[in-house]
MIKOL-144407 format. One line per 2 residues: number of its first residue (from 1); for each residue x, y, z of N, C-alpha, C, O. Coordinates in nm, 2 decimals. Each point is the difference from the previous one (the first is absolute). Layout:
# residues N
NUM> X:Y:Z:X:Y:Z:X:Y:Z:X:Y:Z  ...
END
This chain:
# residues 104
1> -2.12:0.25:-0.39:0.14:0.00:-0.04:0.06:-0.13:0.03:-0.04:-0.08:0.09  0.14:0.04:-0.17:0.08:-0.12:0.02:0.13:0.03:0.06:0.08:0.08:-0.05
3> -0.04:-0.16:0.15:0.13:0.01:0.05:0.11:-0.04:-0.10:-0.03:-0.07:-0.09  0.15:0.13:0.10:0.11:-0.03:-0.09:0.11:-0.06:0.09:0.03:0.06:0.10
5> 0.03:-0.17:-0.15:0.11:-0.06:0.07:0.12:0.02:-0.08:0.00:-0.01:-0.12  0.11:0.03:0.19:0.13:0.03:-0.07:0.11:-0.08:0.07:0.00:-0.01:0.13
7> 0.09:-0.05:-0.20:0.12:-0.05:0.05:0.12:0.08:-0.06:0.00:0.03:-0.12  0.09:-0.01:0.20:0.13:0.07:-0.04:0.11:-0.08:0.05:0.01:-0.02:0.12
9> 0.08:-0.02:-0.21:0.12:-0.08:0.05:0.12:0.08:-0.02:0.03:0.05:-0.11  0.04:-0.03:0.22:0.12:0.08:0.01:0.12:-0.09:0.02:0.01:-0.08:0.09
11> 0.08:0.08:-0.19:0.12:-0.08:0.01:0.12:0.08:0.04:0.04:0.10:-0.06  0.02:-0.14:0.18:0.11:0.08:0.06:0.13:-0.03:-0.08:0.02:-0.11:-0.05
13> 0.06:0.22:0.05:0.14:-0.02:-0.05:0.07:-0.09:0.10:-0.04:-0.02:0.11  0.15:-0.03:-0.15:0.08:-0.09:0.08:0.03:0.06:0.14:0.06:0.11:0.00
15> -0.10:-0.17:0.10:0.03:0.05:0.14:-0.08:0.11:0.05:0.02:0.06:0.10  -0.13:-0.02:-0.18:-0.08:0.12:0.03:-0.14:-0.03:0.05:-0.08:0.09:0.01
17> 0.05:-0.22:0.01:-0.14:-0.03:0.04:-0.04:0.07:0.13:-0.12:0.05:0.00  0.20:-0.05:0.10:-0.04:0.07:0.12:-0.02:0.15:-0.02:-0.09:0.06:0.06
19> 0.17:0.00:-0.14:-0.01:0.14:-0.03:-0.13:0.03:-0.08:-0.07:0.10:0.02  0.04:-0.19:-0.11:-0.12:0.01:-0.08:-0.12:-0.01:0.10:-0.10:0.07:-0.01
21> 0.10:-0.17:0.09:-0.11:-0.02:0.10:-0.02:0.12:0.09:-0.11:0.05:0.02  0.22:0.01:0.02:-0.01:0.12:0.09:-0.06:0.12:-0.08:-0.08:0.08:0.05
23> 0.12:-0.07:-0.18:-0.06:0.11:-0.08:-0.15:-0.02:-0.02:-0.07:0.09:0.00  0.03:-0.21:-0.03:-0.14:-0.03:-0.01:-0.08:0.03:0.13:-0.10:0.06:-0.01
25> 0.16:-0.10:0.12:-0.07:0.02:0.13:-0.01:0.15:0.02:-0.10:0.05:0.06  0.20:0.03:-0.10:-0.01:0.15:0.02:-0.11:0.06:-0.08:-0.06:0.10:0.04
27> 0.03:-0.16:-0.16:-0.10:0.06:-0.09:-0.14:-0.04:0.03:-0.10:0.07:-0.04  0.08:-0.19:0.10:-0.13:-0.06:0.02:-0.10:0.09:0.08:-0.12:0.01:-0.05
29> 0.15:0.05:0.16:-0.10:0.08:0.07:-0.07:0.11:-0.08:-0.12:0.02:0.01  0.19:0.04:-0.10:-0.06:0.10:-0.09:-0.10:-0.06:-0.09:-0.10:0.06:-0.03
31> 0.13:-0.18:-0.02:-0.09:-0.07:-0.09:-0.13:-0.04:0.08:-0.11:0.01:-0.05  0.13:-0.06:0.17:-0.11:-0.05:0.08:-0.10:0.12:0.02:-0.12:-0.03:0.02
33> 0.17:0.15:-0.02:-0.09:0.11:0.03:-0.07:0.05:-0.13:-0.09:0.09:0.01  0.12:-0.15:-0.12:-0.07:0.05:-0.13:-0.14:-0.05:-0.01:-0.03:-0.11:0.05
35> -0.06:0.19:-0.10:-0.14:-0.05:-0.02:0.00:-0.12:-0.09:0.07:0.00:-0.11  -0.15:-0.10:0.14:-0.02:-0.12:-0.08:0.10:-0.11:0.03:-0.02:-0.11:-0.06
37> 0.12:0.13:0.15:0.09:-0.10:0.03:-0.06:-0.10:0.10:-0.02:0.04:0.12  0.00:-0.16:-0.16:-0.06:-0.10:0.09:0.12:-0.09:0.06:0.00:-0.04:0.12
39> 0.09:0.01:-0.21:0.12:-0.08:0.04:0.12:0.04:-0.08:-0.01:0.02:-0.12  0.12:-0.01:0.19:0.13:0.03:-0.06:0.10:-0.06:0.09:0.05:0.06:0.10
41> -0.02:-0.19:-0.13:0.08:-0.08:0.09:0.12:-0.07:-0.07:-0.02:-0.05:-0.11  0.14:0.05:0.18:0.11:-0.06:-0.06:0.03:-0.14:0.05:-0.04:-0.03:0.12
43> 0.10:-0.05:-0.20:0.02:-0.14:0.04:0.14:-0.04:-0.05:0.04:0.03:-0.11  0.04:-0.10:0.19:0.13:-0.05:-0.04:-0.01:-0.13:-0.08:-0.06:-0.09:0.04
45> 0.12:0.10:-0.16:0.00:-0.12:-0.08:0.13:-0.08:0.03:0.09:0.04:0.06  -0.09:-0.16:-0.12:0.12:-0.09:0.03:0.13:0.04:-0.07:0.10:-0.05:0.04
47> -0.11:0.14:-0.13:0.12:0.04:-0.08:0.04:0.14:0.05:-0.01:0.04:0.11  0.05:0.04:-0.21:0.05:0.14:0.03:-0.12:0.10:-0.01:0.03:0.12:0.00
49> -0.15:-0.17:0.01:-0.11:0.10:-0.03:-0.10:0.02:0.12:0.00:-0.09:0.09  -0.06:0.20:-0.10:-0.11:0.03:0.09:-0.13:0.02:-0.08:0.01:0.06:-0.11
51> -0.12:-0.12:0.15:-0.12:0.01:-0.08:-0.10:0.09:0.08:-0.03:-0.03:0.12  -0.02:0.12:-0.19:-0.11:0.09:0.06:-0.13:-0.05:-0.05:-0.02:-0.03:-0.12
53> -0.08:0.01:0.21:-0.13:-0.03:-0.04:-0.09:0.12:0.04:0.00:0.04:0.11  -0.07:0.01:-0.21:-0.09:0.12:0.02:-0.14:-0.03:-0.03:-0.03:-0.09:-0.08
55> -0.06:0.16:0.15:-0.14:0.00:-0.04:-0.05:0.14:0.01:0.02:0.07:0.10  -0.09:-0.03:-0.21:-0.05:0.14:-0.01:-0.15:-0.01:-0.02:-0.05:-0.09:-0.06
57> -0.03:0.19:0.10:-0.14:0.00:-0.01:-0.05:0.02:-0.14:-0.11:-0.03:-0.04  0.20:0.09:-0.05:-0.04:0.02:-0.14:0.12:0.03:-0.08:0.11:0.02:0.05
59> -0.13:-0.03:-0.18:0.11:0.03:-0.09:0.04:0.15:0.01:0.12:0.03:-0.01  -0.22:0.06:0.03:0.03:0.14:0.02:0.09:0.02:0.12:0.09:0.08:0.00
61> -0.12:-0.15:0.11:0.09:0.01:0.12:0.14:-0.05:-0.03:0.10:0.07:0.05  -0.09:-0.17:-0.12:0.14:-0.06:-0.04:0.07:0.10:-0.09:0.12:0.03:0.02
63> -0.19:0.03:-0.11:0.06:0.09:-0.10:0.05:0.13:0.08:0.10:0.05:-0.03  -0.18:0.00:0.13:0.04:0.11:0.08:0.12:-0.03:0.08:0.09:0.08:0.01
65> -0.09:-0.20:0.04:0.12:-0.05:0.08:0.13:0.00:-0.09:0.10:0.06:0.04  -0.12:-0.11:-0.16:0.12:-0.02:-0.09:0.05:0.14:-0.04:0.12:0.01:-0.03
67> -0.20:0.09:0.02:0.04:0.13:-0.04:0.03:0.09:0.11:0.04:0.12:-0.02  -0.05:-0.17:0.15:0.01:0.09:0.11:0.14:0.01:0.06:0.10:-0.07:-0.04
69> -0.08:0.15:0.14:0.13:0.02:0.07:0.05:-0.12:0.08:0.12:-0.01:0.01  -0.21:-0.07:0.03:0.05:-0.12:0.08:0.08:-0.09:-0.09:0.10:-0.06:0.04
71> -0.15:0.04:-0.16:0.07:-0.09:-0.09:0.13:0.07:-0.05:0.10:-0.07:-0.02  -0.10:0.20:0.00:0.12:0.07:-0.04:0.11:-0.02:0.11:0.11:-0.02:-0.03
73> -0.15:0.04:0.15:0.09:-0.02:0.11:0.05:-0.15:0.01:0.12:-0.02:0.02  -0.21:-0.07:-0.03:0.03:-0.14:0.00:0.11:-0.03:-0.11:0.10:-0.07:0.03
75> -0.13:0.12:-0.15:0.10:-0.03:-0.11:0.14:0.06:0.03:0.10:-0.06:-0.03  -0.10:0.18:0.09:0.13:0.06:0.04:0.07:-0.08:0.10:0.12:-0.02:-0.01
77> -0.19:-0.03:0.11:0.06:-0.08:0.11:0.05:-0.14:-0.05:0.11:-0.04:0.05  -0.18:-0.02:-0.14:0.04:-0.14:-0.03:0.10:-0.01:-0.12:0.07:-0.09:-0.02
79> -0.07:0.20:-0.06:0.08:-0.01:-0.13:0.15:-0.04:0.03:0.04:-0.09:-0.08  0.03:0.13:0.18:0.14:-0.04:0.01:0.01:-0.15:0.04:0.11:-0.05:-0.01
81> -0.22:-0.01:0.05:0.01:-0.14:0.05:-0.06:-0.11:-0.10:0.00:-0.11:0.04  -0.04:0.16:-0.16:-0.06:-0.10:-0.09:0.10:-0.05:-0.10:0.09:0.07:-0.05
83> -0.11:-0.20:0.01:0.08:-0.06:-0.10:-0.06:0.01:-0.14:0.07:0.00:-0.10  -0.21:0.02:0.10:-0.07:0.01:-0.13:-0.13:0.08:0.03:-0.03:0.02:0.12
85> -0.04:0.02:-0.23:-0.13:0.07:0.02:-0.10:-0.09:0.08:0.01:-0.12:0.00  -0.09:0.19:0.08:-0.11:-0.07:0.07:-0.10:-0.06:-0.09:-0.04:0.06:-0.10
87> 0.01:-0.18:0.12:-0.10:-0.07:-0.08:-0.14:0.01:0.07:-0.03:-0.05:0.10  -0.06:0.13:-0.17:-0.13:0.03:0.06:-0.11:-0.07:-0.09:0.00:0.00:-0.12
89> -0.09:-0.07:0.19:-0.11:-0.06:-0.06:-0.13:0.05:0.07:-0.01:0.00:0.12  -0.08:0.04:-0.20:-0.13:0.05:0.04:-0.11:-0.10:-0.03:-0.01:-0.04:-0.12
91> -0.08:0.01:0.21:-0.10:-0.10:-0.02:-0.13:0.04:0.06:-0.01:0.08:0.09  -0.10:-0.14:-0.14:-0.13:0.01:0.06:-0.03:-0.13:0.06:0.02:-0.11:-0.06
93> -0.08:0.11:0.18:-0.02:-0.13:0.07:-0.12:-0.07:-0.06:-0.10:0.05:-0.05  0.11:-0.19:0.05:-0.10:-0.09:-0.05:-0.04:-0.08:0.12:0.07:-0.09:0.05
95> -0.19:0.11:0.00:-0.05:-0.08:0.12:-0.02:-0.15:-0.04:-0.04:-0.03:-0.10  0.08:-0.05:0.20:-0.01:-0.15:-0.01:0.00:-0.06:0.14:0.08:0.05:0.08
97> -0.17:-0.14:-0.06:0.00:-0.06:0.14:-0.06:0.09:0.10:-0.10:0.07:-0.03  0.15:-0.08:0.15:-0.06:0.08:0.11:0.04:0.15:-0.01:0.10:0.03:-0.06
99> -0.19:0.05:0.11:0.03:0.15:0.00:0.13:0.03:0.07:0.08:0.08:-0.05  -0.05:-0.14:0.16:0.12:0.03:0.08:0.13:-0.06:-0.06:0.11:0.05:0.03
101> -0.13:-0.16:-0.10:0.12:-0.06:-0.06:0.02:0.01:-0.15:0.11:-0.02:-0.05  -0.21:0.06:-0.02:0.00:0.00:-0.14:0.02:0.13:-0.07:0.00:0.01:-0.12
103> 0.02:0.10:0.20:0.03:0.13:-0.06:0.08:0.08:0.09:-0.02:0.00:0.13  0.12:0.07:-0.18:0.09:0.08:0.08:-0.07:0.14:0.02:0.06:0.09:0.06
END
């Protein structure tokens, strides 16, 4: 199986970045417990956004996550704090260079 990498960019409404961050933090433990979740980590961007970087063991695990209760809860928690829809990009890793530095 091939790992699947996902980025999700969350743009906070004016003045809501800390509330968005709190909502994401509240939802993350449920996702970490899902089968196939290797990485589900949030990062503060320089602007009004939070970037989630995800790694899943397979497309099937990602699909189950996307259709599951943890994402439903996450969406409910973050909805009041978003300026626009979440921008999600799904990717397959391409190895290059060293094993430890060239693939997520």
